[in-house]
Backbone as numpy.savetxt, mean C-alpha at the origin, in Angstrom:
# Nx Ny Nz CAx CAy CAz Cx Cy Cz
28.35 -62.69 -10.41 27.36 -61.64 -10.41 28.02 -60.32 -10.02
27.73 -59.29 -10.82 28.35 -57.98 -10.61 27.44 -57.11 -9.75
28.01 -56.46 -8.69 27.21 -55.55 -7.86 27.37 -54.13 -8.40
26.25 -53.43 -8.42 26.26 -52.04 -8.90 26.38 -51.13 -7.69
27.34 -50.24 -7.73 27.56 -49.34 -6.60 26.44 -48.31 -6.47
26.05 -48.08 -5.22 25.03 -47.05 -4.95 25.69 -45.68 -5.08
24.96 -44.75 -5.70 25.47 -43.38 -5.83 24.56 -42.47 -5.01
25.15 -41.80 -4.02 24.39 -40.90 -3.16 24.11 -39.58 -3.88
23.03 -38.92 -3.45 22.70 -37.60 -3.99 23.74 -36.59 -3.51
24.13 -35.71 -4.42 25.01 -34.60 -4.05 24.33 -33.32 -4.51
24.39 -32.30 -3.65 23.74 -31.01 -3.98 24.77 -29.90 -4.01
24.45 -28.86 -4.74 25.32 -27.68 -4.82 25.10 -26.80 -3.58
25.84 -25.71 -3.50 25.72 -24.74 -2.39 24.35 -24.05 -2.46
23.90 -23.54 -1.33 22.65 -22.76 -1.29 22.83 -21.47 -2.09
21.79 -21.07 -2.79 21.77 -19.77 -3.47 21.47 -18.68 -2.46
21.42 -17.43 -2.90 21.15 -16.32 -1.97 19.68 -16.33 -1.52
19.43 -15.69 -0.38 18.05 -15.53 0.10 17.35 -14.52 -0.80
16.07 -14.77 -1.10 15.27 -13.85 -1.91 14.93 -12.61 -1.07
14.52 -11.52 -1.72 14.06 -10.36 -0.94 12.82 -10.76 -0.13
12.56 -10.05 0.95 11.40 -10.32 1.79 10.13 -10.13 0.96
9.17 -11.02 1.11 7.93 -10.95 0.31 7.05 -9.76 0.69
7.33 -9.14 1.82 6.55 -8.00 2.28 7.42 -6.74 2.25
6.82 -5.59 1.94 7.58 -4.34 2.03 7.39 -3.74 3.41
6.43 -4.29 4.15 6.14 -3.76 5.47 5.67 -4.87 6.39
6.41 -5.14 7.44 5.99 -6.14 8.40 6.44 -7.54 8.04
5.72 -8.54 8.57 6.12 -9.94 8.43 5.94 -10.45 7.01
6.91 -11.21 6.56 6.86 -11.82 5.24 7.72 -13.07 5.24
8.05 -13.57 4.07 8.92 -14.74 3.98 10.02 -14.49 2.96
11.11 -15.21 3.14 12.22 -15.18 2.20 12.61 -16.64 1.97
13.12 -16.93 0.79 13.50 -18.32 0.52 14.78 -18.39 -0.30
15.37 -19.58 -0.27 16.56 -19.84 -1.08 16.48 -21.29 -1.56
17.25 -21.59 -2.59 17.21 -22.95 -3.14 18.62 -23.39 -3.54
18.73 -24.66 -3.82 19.98 -25.22 -4.32 19.64 -26.29 -5.34
20.61 -26.63 -6.16 20.41 -27.58 -7.26 21.04 -28.93 -6.93
20.53 -29.94 -7.60 21.12 -31.29 -7.47 22.32 -31.36 -8.40
23.47 -31.75 -7.86 24.67 -31.92 -8.67 24.71 -33.35 -9.22
24.42 -34.31 -8.35 24.41 -35.72 -8.75 23.14 -36.37 -8.19
22.25 -36.85 -9.06 21.05 -37.51 -8.54 21.39 -38.89 -7.96
20.61 -39.35 -6.99 20.89 -40.67 -6.40 20.57 -41.79 -7.40
21.39 -42.85 -7.35 21.15 -44.01 -8.23 21.45 -45.29 -7.47
20.80 -46.32 -7.92 21.07 -47.66 -7.40 20.92 -47.74 -5.88
19.89 -47.07 -5.34 19.63 -47.14 -3.90 20.48 -46.22 -3.07
21.12 -45.23 -3.70 21.94 -44.26 -2.95 21.08 -43.36 -2.07
21.74 -42.61 -1.20 21.04 -41.72 -0.28 20.23 -40.68 -1.06
18.93 -40.49 -0.68 18.11 -39.50 -1.38 18.59 -38.07 -1.12
18.13 -37.15 -1.95 18.55 -35.74 -1.83 17.91 -35.08 -0.61
18.67 -34.19 0.05 18.10 -33.41 1.15 17.20 -32.31 0.55
16.58 -31.50 1.40 15.71 -30.41 0.94 16.45 -29.52 -0.05
15.73 -29.11 -1.08 16.31 -28.24 -2.10 15.84 -26.78 -1.93
14.87 -26.57 -1.04 14.37 -25.22 -0.77 14.29 -25.00 0.72
14.56 -23.75 1.12 14.40 -23.35 2.52 13.59 -22.06 2.52
12.75 -21.94 3.52 11.95 -20.72 3.68 12.04 -20.30 5.14
12.11 -18.99 5.36 12.11 -18.48 6.73 11.38 -17.15 6.76
11.01 -16.76 7.96 10.30 -15.48 8.13 11.26 -14.31 8.03
10.73 -13.16 7.68 11.53 -11.94 7.66 10.63 -10.78 8.08
11.23 -9.71 8.50 10.49 -8.53 8.93 11.01 -7.35 8.13
10.17 -6.81 7.27 10.59 -5.69 6.43 10.21 -4.39 7.11
11.14 -3.47 7.14 10.84 -2.13 7.65 11.63 -1.14 6.82
10.92 -0.46 5.94 11.54 0.51 5.07 10.78 1.83 5.21
11.21 2.85 4.49 10.45 4.11 4.49 9.04 3.84 3.98
8.93 2.94 3.04 7.64 2.56 2.49 6.74 2.03 3.60
7.33 1.29 4.52 6.58 0.70 5.62 5.88 1.77 6.44
6.59 2.83 6.79 6.00 3.90 7.59 4.82 4.53 6.86
4.98 4.78 5.56 3.91 5.38 4.78 2.74 4.42 4.63
3.01 3.13 4.53 1.94 2.14 4.35 1.08 2.02 5.60
1.62 2.38 6.75 0.88 2.28 8.00 -0.01 3.50 8.25
0.19 4.59 7.50 -0.65 5.77 7.66 -2.06 5.46 7.19
-3.04 5.98 7.89 -4.43 5.82 7.48 -4.94 7.17 7.01
-5.38 7.22 5.76 -5.91 8.47 5.20 -7.28 8.76 5.82
-7.51 10.00 6.20 -8.83 10.44 6.63 -9.39 11.24 5.47
-10.60 10.89 5.03 -11.17 11.56 3.86 -12.57 12.12 4.15
-12.94 13.13 3.37 -14.27 13.74 3.41 -14.71 13.98 1.98
-16.03 14.22 1.78 -16.47 14.56 0.42 -15.94 15.93 0.03
-15.83 16.19 -1.28 -15.28 17.47 -1.72 -16.17 18.67 -1.38
-17.37 18.43 -0.87 -18.22 19.55 -0.44 -17.58 20.28 0.76
-16.57 19.66 1.37 -15.85 20.29 2.48 -14.66 21.12 2.00
-14.49 21.27 0.69 -13.36 22.06 0.17 -13.43 23.47 0.74
-12.25 24.07 0.92 -12.21 25.41 1.53 -11.87 26.48 0.51
-12.38 26.39 -0.68 -12.06 27.41 -1.66 -13.19 28.44 -1.81
-14.00 28.58 -0.73 -15.03 29.61 -0.74 -14.54 30.79 0.07
-15.13 31.96 -0.09 -14.74 33.15 0.66 -15.60 33.23 1.92
-14.97 33.13 3.07 -15.67 33.17 4.34 -15.64 34.61 4.87
-16.81 35.28 4.96 -16.82 36.68 5.41 -16.39 36.82 6.88
-16.42 35.76 7.66 -16.06 35.82 9.07 -14.60 35.48 9.32
-13.88 35.19 8.29 -12.47 34.82 8.44 -11.68 36.03 8.97
-10.90 35.81 9.98 -10.11 36.91 10.56 -8.94 37.26 9.63
-8.52 38.54 9.66 -7.43 38.96 8.75 -6.17 38.11 8.88
-5.77 37.70 10.11 -4.54 36.91 10.26 -4.68 35.54 9.60
-5.91 35.06 9.43 -6.12 33.78 8.76 -5.82 33.90 7.27
-6.02 35.07 6.71 -5.78 35.28 5.28 -4.29 35.30 4.95
-3.45 35.48 5.97 -2.01 35.57 5.76 -1.39 34.19 5.50
-2.09 33.13 5.84 -1.53 31.79 5.67 -1.23 31.52 4.20
-0.02 31.03 3.96 0.39 30.75 2.59 -0.40 29.56 2.05
-1.01 29.73 0.90 -1.74 28.63 0.26 -0.76 27.83 -0.59
-0.66 26.54 -0.29 0.18 25.67 -1.11 -0.71 25.06 -2.19
-0.12 24.73 -3.31 -0.89 24.15 -4.42 -1.38 22.75 -4.05
-2.63 22.49 -4.42 -3.21 21.16 -4.18 -2.57 20.14 -5.12
-2.64 18.88 -4.72 -2.29 17.80 -5.64 -3.37 16.74 -5.56
-3.47 15.93 -6.60 -4.52 14.91 -6.69 -3.90 13.52 -6.74
-4.56 12.59 -6.09 -4.14 11.21 -6.10 -5.33 10.37 -6.58
-5.08 9.60 -7.62 -6.10 8.69 -8.13 -5.91 7.36 -7.41
-6.93 6.90 -6.70 -6.84 5.68 -5.91 -7.83 4.64 -6.44
-7.42 3.37 -6.43 -8.31 2.28 -6.79 -8.71 1.58 -5.49
-10.01 1.62 -5.17 -10.52 1.03 -3.94 -10.38 -0.50 -4.02
-9.81 -1.08 -2.98 -9.64 -2.53 -2.92 -10.63 -3.16 -1.94
-11.06 -2.39 -0.96 -11.99 -2.90 0.04 -12.71 -1.72 0.66
-14.01 -1.88 0.95 -14.80 -0.86 1.63 -15.80 -1.55 2.55
-15.95 -1.04 3.77 -16.87 -1.65 4.72 -18.32 -1.36 4.32
-19.24 -2.17 4.83 -20.66 -2.03 4.52 -21.20 -0.68 4.98
-20.61 -0.10 6.04 -21.08 1.19 6.56 -20.94 2.32 5.54
-20.11 2.13 4.52 -19.91 3.17 3.50 -21.17 3.38 2.66
-22.04 2.38 2.60 -23.26 2.48 1.78 -24.29 3.44 2.38
-24.14 3.79 3.66 -25.12 4.60 4.38 -25.18 6.05 3.89
-24.03 6.68 3.68 -23.99 8.09 3.25 -23.88 8.15 1.73
-24.60 9.08 1.10 -24.53 9.17 -0.37 -23.11 9.38 -0.90
-22.31 10.23 -0.24 -20.97 10.52 -0.75 -20.04 9.33 -0.63
-20.18 8.54 0.43 -19.26 7.42 0.62 -19.74 6.14 -0.07
-20.98 6.14 -0.57 -21.50 4.97 -1.28 -20.71 4.70 -2.57
-20.00 5.72 -3.07 -19.17 5.56 -4.27 -17.86 4.85 -4.01
-17.56 4.60 -2.75 -16.32 3.90 -2.40 -16.58 2.40 -2.46
-16.50 1.86 -3.65 -16.75 0.43 -3.85 -15.54 -0.23 -4.49
-15.42 -1.52 -4.25 -14.27 -2.31 -4.73 -14.01 -2.11 -6.22
-12.75 -1.87 -6.54 -12.23 -1.69 -7.90 -12.68 -0.40 -8.59
-13.34 0.51 -7.88 -13.66 1.81 -8.46 -12.48 2.75 -8.23
-12.18 3.56 -9.22 -11.11 4.54 -9.12 -11.70 5.86 -8.63
-11.09 6.47 -7.60 -11.58 7.73 -7.05 -10.44 8.75 -7.00
-10.81 10.02 -7.17 -9.84 11.11 -7.08 -9.93 11.71 -5.68
-8.76 11.85 -5.02 -8.71 12.44 -3.69 -7.72 13.60 -3.75
-8.18 14.79 -3.33 -7.36 15.99 -3.42 -6.71 16.30 -2.08
-5.44 16.66 -2.13 -4.71 17.09 -0.94 -4.61 18.60 -1.02
-5.37 19.28 -0.17 -5.36 20.74 -0.15 -4.41 21.26 0.91
-4.05 22.51 0.78 -3.10 23.18 1.67 -3.42 22.95 3.15
-4.68 23.10 3.54 -5.07 22.97 4.96 -4.77 21.60 5.54
-4.75 20.56 4.71 -4.56 19.20 5.21 -3.09 18.75 5.16
-2.23 19.57 4.55 -0.83 19.16 4.38 -0.04 19.20 5.69
0.85 18.23 5.82 1.75 18.19 6.97 2.95 19.09 6.66
3.92 19.15 7.55 5.07 20.03 7.36 5.89 19.66 6.12
5.81 18.41 5.65 6.57 18.03 4.46 5.73 18.18 3.17
4.68 19.00 3.25 3.82 19.35 2.09 3.14 18.16 1.43
2.72 17.21 2.25 1.93 16.10 1.73 0.81 15.80 2.70
-0.19 15.08 2.23 -1.30 14.69 3.09 -1.02 13.32 3.69
-1.34 13.18 4.96 -1.14 11.91 5.65 -2.00 10.83 5.00
-1.39 9.70 4.65 -2.13 8.59 4.06 -2.42 8.74 2.58
-1.58 9.53 1.87 -1.85 9.76 0.44 -1.48 8.58 -0.46
-1.14 7.47 0.15 -1.00 6.22 -0.60 0.37 5.94 -1.19
0.52 4.72 -1.66 1.76 4.26 -2.28 1.40 3.53 -3.56
2.26 3.67 -4.57 2.05 3.00 -5.84 2.11 1.48 -5.66
1.10 0.78 -6.11 1.05 -0.69 -6.09 1.10 -1.34 -4.71
0.91 -0.57 -3.65 0.92 -1.14 -2.30 -0.37 -0.72 -1.59
-1.07 -1.67 -1.03 -2.35 -1.39 -0.38 -2.12 -0.54 0.87
-2.87 0.56 0.97 -2.87 1.40 2.17 -4.32 1.55 2.62
-4.52 2.20 3.74 -5.85 2.23 4.35 -6.42 3.64 4.46
-7.76 3.70 4.50 -8.46 4.97 4.60 -9.65 4.83 5.55
-10.11 5.98 6.03 -11.27 6.04 6.91 -12.06 7.29 6.54
-13.37 7.17 6.41 -14.23 8.30 6.05 -14.58 9.06 7.33
-14.15 10.33 7.41 -14.29 11.10 8.64 -15.73 11.38 9.03
-16.65 11.53 8.10 -18.03 11.87 8.47 -19.01 10.72 8.25
-18.49 9.51 8.06 -19.35 8.33 7.90 -18.86 7.26 8.87
-19.40 7.22 10.09 -18.92 6.28 11.11 -18.88 4.84 10.62
-17.74 4.19 10.85 -17.58 2.79 10.47 -17.19 2.57 9.02
-17.17 3.64 8.21 -16.81 3.51 6.79 -15.29 3.59 6.67
-14.69 2.48 6.25 -13.24 2.43 6.08 -12.92 1.35 5.08
-11.66 1.30 4.67 -11.25 0.28 3.71 -9.81 0.44 3.31
-9.48 -0.13 2.15 -8.11 -0.04 1.65 -8.15 0.33 0.17
-7.02 0.83 -0.31 -6.90 1.23 -1.71 -5.45 1.21 -2.13
-5.22 1.36 -3.43 -3.87 1.39 -4.00 -3.77 2.63 -4.87
-2.66 3.36 -4.75 -2.49 4.57 -5.56 -2.23 4.20 -7.01
-2.98 4.83 -7.92 -2.79 4.61 -9.36 -1.97 5.71 -9.99
-2.22 6.97 -9.57 -1.45 8.08 -10.14 -1.44 9.26 -9.19
-0.53 10.17 -9.44 -0.32 11.36 -8.62 -0.16 12.53 -9.58
-0.94 13.60 -9.39 -0.85 14.76 -10.28 -0.66 16.02 -9.45
0.39 16.78 -9.75 0.65 18.01 -9.01 -0.21 19.15 -9.54
-0.45 20.13 -8.67 -1.15 21.37 -9.03 -2.46 21.09 -9.78
-3.39 20.42 -9.12 -4.64 20.05 -9.79 -5.81 20.16 -8.84
-7.00 20.00 -9.36 -8.24 19.92 -8.60 -8.97 18.67 -9.07
-9.50 17.89 -8.14 -10.30 16.73 -8.52 -11.65 17.21 -9.03
-12.28 16.43 -9.90 -13.61 16.83 -10.39 -14.66 16.81 -9.27
-15.82 17.37 -9.54 -16.91 17.39 -8.55 -17.26 15.98 -8.10
-17.78 15.87 -6.90 -18.19 14.60 -6.28 -17.02 13.66 -6.07
-15.86 14.22 -5.75 -14.71 13.40 -5.40 -14.46 13.58 -3.89
-13.25 13.37 -3.43 -12.94 13.44 -2.01 -11.73 14.33 -1.75
-11.58 14.72 -0.48 -10.40 15.46 -0.04 -9.80 14.74 1.18
-8.48 14.92 1.35 -7.82 14.45 2.57 -8.11 15.45 3.69
-8.19 14.96 4.92 -8.45 15.84 6.06 -7.17 15.99 6.84
């Protein structure tokens, strides 16, 4: 009677770790390896072919993703002539506005209370204008969003109204249509 030799499983080297699944904060990364020789005749089975571990992503994107946009209805726009404005206020350089088209991903129930914020509903696209008065020193509005990455917003005049959205587009030197929003 002939005995058949057992053949143990043999595996190749581990491949590289994948990029972190998150662009900001905790995520996972994984790597895999291939079977070089499958086990036969009762040989030792193969060890794990995949490994996963935690990772912590912190990029420039991460800082921007953590910003929370403060928004108001466009009725708060400052393009009217205020007769009480002091002369030194008129000296301030006006920077050109820009518009960001955002797709709402989540909105709290409190948003339904005010007529202007009731339009902030899941999967609706909204235009938010960044005007000169709201710009930071780097000529952008805080919380103006990131392409394809969920960021957060809060409605300044509607208590408890907040949610998340994703930037769809960015347009320089523009004005959003009536009944849209502005960054504060």
